[in-house]
C-alpha positions as CSV (number, residue, x, y, z in Angstrom):
1,M,-1.3,11.8,-1.8
2,K,0.7,8.8,-2.8
3,K,0.8,5.3,-4.1
4,I,3.4,3.0,-2.5
5,V,3.5,-0.8,-3.9
6,L,4.3,-3.5,-1.9
7,K,5.2,-7.0,-3.1
8,L,4.0,-9.8,-0.2
9,A,4.2,-13.1,0.3
10,L,0.1,-14.3,-0.4
11,E,-0.1,-18.0,-0.4
12,D,-4.4,-17.9,-0.6
13,E,-7.4,-15.6,-0.2
14,S,-7.1,-15.8,3.3
15,R,-4.2,-14.1,3.8
16,K,-4.8,-11.7,1.3
17,R,-7.8,-10.7,3.4
18,K,-6.2,-10.0,6.2
19,A,-3.9,-7.9,4.5
20,L,-6.4,-6.4,3.0
21,K,-8.2,-5.3,6.4
22,M,-5.0,-4.8,8.0
23,V,-4.2,-2.2,5.7
24,A,-7.4,-0.6,5.2
25,G,-7.6,0.3,8.8
26,V,-4.6,2.2,9.0
27,Q,-6.1,6.0,8.8
28,G,-5.1,8.0,6.3
29,V,-5.5,5.0,3.9
30,D,-7.7,5.8,0.9
31,S,-7.5,2.6,-1.6
32,V,-5.9,-0.9,-1.7
33,A,-5.6,-2.9,-4.3
34,V,-4.0,-6.3,-4.3
35,D,-2.7,-8.5,-7.5
36,M,-2.4,-12.0,-6.6
37,K,-0.5,-12.4,-10.0
38,D,1.6,-11.1,-9.3
39,K,1.5,-10.8,-5.2
40,K,1.4,-6.9,-5.0
41,M,-0.3,-4.7,-3.0
42,T,-0.8,-1.1,-4.2
43,V,-2.2,1.6,-1.5
44,I,-3.0,5.0,-2.6
45,G,-3.1,7.9,0.7
46,D,-1.1,10.0,2.9
47,V,0.2,7.5,4.9
48,D,4.2,7.0,5.6
49,P,5.4,3.5,3.2
50,V,7.5,1.9,6.8
51,Y,4.9,2.1,8.4
52,L,2.8,0.2,6.0
53,T,5.9,-2.2,5.9
54,S,6.6,-2.6,8.8
55,K,2.7,-3.3,9.7
56,L,2.4,-6.0,7.1
57,R,5.4,-7.3,7.9
58,K,3.8,-8.7,10.8
59,F,1.3,-10.5,9.3
60,S,3.5,-12.2,6.7
61,S,7.5,-11.1,4.4
62,A,6.8,-7.8,2.6
63,E,9.1,-5.6,0.5
64,L,8.5,-2.2,-0.4
65,V,8.5,-2.0,-4.5
66,S,8.0,2.4,-5.4
67,V,6.4,4.9,-4.1
68,G,5.3,8.4,-6.4
69,P,2.6,10.0,-6.3
70,A,-1.0,9.2,-7.0
71,K,-1.4,10.8,-9.9
72,E,-0.3,9.7,-13.4
73,E,0.6,12.8,-15.7
74,K,-1.1,12.9,-19.1
75,K,1.5,12.0,-21.9
76,E,1.6,14.6,-24.6
77,G,-0.1,12.6,-27.0
78,E,-3.8,12.5,-25.1
79,K,-6.7,14.6,-25.4
80,K,-7.6,17.6,-23.1
81,E,-11.1,17.1,-21.6
82,E,-13.0,19.9,-21.1
83,K,-14.8,20.2,-17.9
84,K,-18.6,20.8,-18.4
85,P,-19.5,23.0,-15.5
86,E,-21.6,21.4,-12.5
87,S,-24.4,22.4,-11.4
88,D,-24.4,23.1,-7.0
89,A,-25.9,20.6,-6.4
90,K,-24.0,17.7,-8.0
91,K,-20.8,19.9,-6.3
92,N,-22.6,18.8,-3.2
93,K,-23.6,14.9,-3.3
94,A,-20.2,14.5,-4.7
95,E,-17.9,15.4,-1.4
96,A,-19.5,12.9,0.9
97,P,-19.0,13.1,4.2
98,K,-15.6,11.2,5.6
99,Y,-15.8,9.5,9.4
100,E,-13.2,8.7,11.8
101,V,-13.2,5.6,13.4
102,V,-12.2,5.6,17.0
103,Y,-11.6,2.9,19.4
104,V,-12.9,3.3,22.7
105,P,-12.1,0.3,25.4
106,P,-14.4,-1.1,27.4
107,S,-14.8,-0.1,30.7
108,Y,-14.0,-3.3,33.4
109,D,-16.5,-2.4,36.4
110,S,-14.6,-3.8,39.4
111,R,-15.7,-4.0,42.8
112,A,-14.4,-5.9,45.7
113,V,-16.5,-8.4,47.2
114,S,-16.1,-8.5,51.3
115,E,-17.6,-12.0,52.4
116,E,-17.5,-14.4,55.6
117,N,-16.0,-16.5,53.7
118,P,-13.8,-15.3,50.5
119,N,-13.6,-19.7,49.2
120,A,-17.1,-19.9,49.1
121,C,-19.0,-21.3,45.8
122,V,-20.2,-18.8,44.3
123,I,-22.5,-21.1,41.7
124,C,-24.6,-21.9,44.9
């Protein structure tokens, strides 16, 4: 899991939606967040940062700011919370099945038409 921060040239909400849709469609992306104030996008998942940057550059100017681990380490001053053991029923509910979206292009039926006059009106 990686945390990827990208700087984008987002002018309005429509460009933001297009960028979110584009990045969310990439396989391996777990979460996407956009900060319109700083014009930065944060992507978490198992994805190649160079591929993401090049994909976003087709849409608008994009710059790779940083790449790092997804989880931040806790500071020494923070207390560690003890986890309570969960029952098996709760564990099964937490594990949702993952689905993969596969694009299947439509098939076109091509048949040869043999008529006496190939230039005749079709609508008649």
